[in-house]
N, C-alpha and C positions, 0 to 999 in steps of 0.2 A: 504494500500500500504506500509506504513511504517513498519507495523508488518511483512509483507511478506519479505521485505528487511532485517529486523532484523533477521528473522528466517533463511533466506539464509546465512547471515553472521555467525550466530551461528553454523549452520550445517558445513559451510566451516572451521570455527575455530576448531570444534570438529574433523573433518577429518584430518586437519593439525596436531592437537595435537596427534591423534592416529599414524600418520605417523612418527612424531618426536619421540614419545615414543617407537615405534617399532624399529626404527633405533638405538635409545639409548640402548635398550635391546640387540640388535645384537652386537653393538660395545662393550658393557660391557661383553657380552659372549665371544667375541674374546679376549678381554684383560685378562679375567679369564683363558681362554684356553692357551693363550700365557704364562701367569705366571705359570700355572701348568706344561707346557712343560719345562720352565726354571728350575723349581724345580726338575723335573724328570732328566734333563740333569745334574744338579749339583750333585744330589745323585749318579748317575752313575759315574760321573767324580771322586768323592771322593774315589770310590772303585778302579777304573782303575789306578789312580795315584800311588797306592801302590802295583801294580803288581810286583811280585817277579821274579828275574832272576834264577828260578829253572830249573833243567834239568831232563829229563826222565832218568831212570836207563839204562845204556848201557855201552859198553866199552868206556874208556876215549876219544878215538879218534872220537867217533861218538855218542855224547850225545846231542841230540837236545834240545833246550829250550822248556819249557812248555808254548808255545805261538803260536797262529795261528789266523790270521785275514782275513776276506773277507769284502765286502761292507755291508753285512747284518748279519755277525756273528763274534763274538770275543770270544776267549778262552784264559784264563790266570790263573796264580797261585797267591794265596794270603796267608798270614799268617793264622794260626789257630785262632779261636776266643779267645779273651782276657779272661783270667781266666780258660783256658783249658791246663794246663801244661802237656807236653808229647803228646798232640794231634798232628796228622799230619797236614801238610799244606792242603789247599783246592784248588780244581780246580773249576773255575767259567766259565760258558758259557752263553753269552748273545746273543739272537737271535732277530732280528728285522723283523717283519712280517707285511704285508699289510692286513688291515681289511676293511670291507665295509665303515667304518666311518673315516678311516685314517690309523693309524698304531699302533702297540703294541710291547712292549719289553717283552720277556720271559727270565726268569733266571733259569738256572739249576746249581746244585752244587754237588760235590762229594769229599770225603776224598782222599787225594793224598799222599799215603805212599811212602817212599823213594825207595821202590822196584818196583814201577810201571814203566813198559817199554813204555806204550802208553795208550791211553784213553780206550782201550778194557780191561785193567786190573782194571778199576775202577767200582764202583757200584754207578750209578747215583741216586740222590734223586729226588723226584717229581718236575717237572717243575712248576714254579709259575709265574703269571703275575707281571711285575715290573712297567710298566707305559703304559698308553693308551691315545691317543690323536688324533687330526685331521691330524697330520703329521706322517711320518715314519722317523725313525732314520737311518742314514747311517754312516758307519765308514770309515776312511782313516788313513793311517799309515805314519808317517813322519820320513825320514832319516835325520841324523844330517847334519847341514851346515858345510862347510869347508872354507878355506881361498879363494877358487876359485868358490865355488858354494853355492847357498842359500839352505835352507831346501827344500826338495822335498817330496810331498805327493803321496802315492800310494794307489790304491783301494784294494790291497791284500798284505798280508805279510805271507810268508811261508818259510822263510829262517831258516834252523836248527841251525845256529851258530851266529845269530844276532837278536837283538830286536830293535824296533823303539825307538826313543827318545821321541816320543809323539804320541797320538792317537787323531784324530780330529772327533768330534761328530757333525753331521749336521742334522737339521730338514728339511725334504724335502716334498714338496707337491707330493703325490703319483700320481696325474693325470698329472701335468705339469713337474715334476722333478725340479722345482725351489726350491732353498735353502732359507729358511726364516731366519735362524740363525745358527751359528755354535760355537763350543767351542773347543779350543785346550787344551788337557790334557797332561801335561808333566809327564813322568814316573820318579818317584823319585829314584828308585833303579838303580844305575849305574854300579854295578858289583856283581858277585856272592859272596856268603859268603866265598868261598874258596880263594878269592883274598886277604882276610885279612891275610891268612896263606897258600900260594900256595903249600907248601910242605905237607900240611895236607888235602887239599881239591882241587877239580878241579877248575881251573880259566882260562877263555878264554883269559885273558890278562896276563897270566903268561909268564915270560921271556923264559921258556923252549919251547914255541911255536915259535921257530925260530925268536925270537925278535919281533914278531908281537903283537901289542897291540890290540888284538881283530880283528874283520873283519873291514876293512877300509870302509869308506863311498863310495869310488869309486867302491869297489867290490859289495857293497850292491846295488848301483844304477845300475850297469851292470847286476846284477842278476834279478832285478825287472823291468828292462826297458820294456816298452810296457804295464805296468799295471797302469800307472798314471791315476787318475780319471779325 
């Protein structure tokens, strides 16, 4: 009788140990996945924060910024690689796609010569995977705060004469739409290079634009109304 009871206890302890071990493995796996997602977001953020205020080649009165954003795609310009004197700037496009296991970030790049009028003038390089995980990445675009209004986030940004002050990266559950974590990435570049010498290069904040210091936040908000995420 005592042996039977001892055997039953041992079997119970073994089953409990298996259950605890399985839950520990699952928890460890979730922690690892979360850490990998954070590293992926941080790597993407380091690139986005150095987005340049470059414009497509066009008449001075209609030169849109090389910047476009939607909830699942982001296009922006960056400086040429270090150690490449004379090389043109680069166009980067990041796409977020849903996969059977969660989501994936895809990255495409192309040389951005000063003569390019739009993306059709560029020769894209092969797309490569940037990050894959159990969540999908969503983008939002933040208009600057004013004395009367706080920062406002929009799910799309397609204004030709303005750039957001920051981009928000969010990790979202593809099935439920719940956001697990997010990161606000401030754009470091605050003016075109021409603003250092407006008489030699185009500057959207130049005094010859009827005294307007760029597109006002109010104008941006009015243009983007109805697109808040």
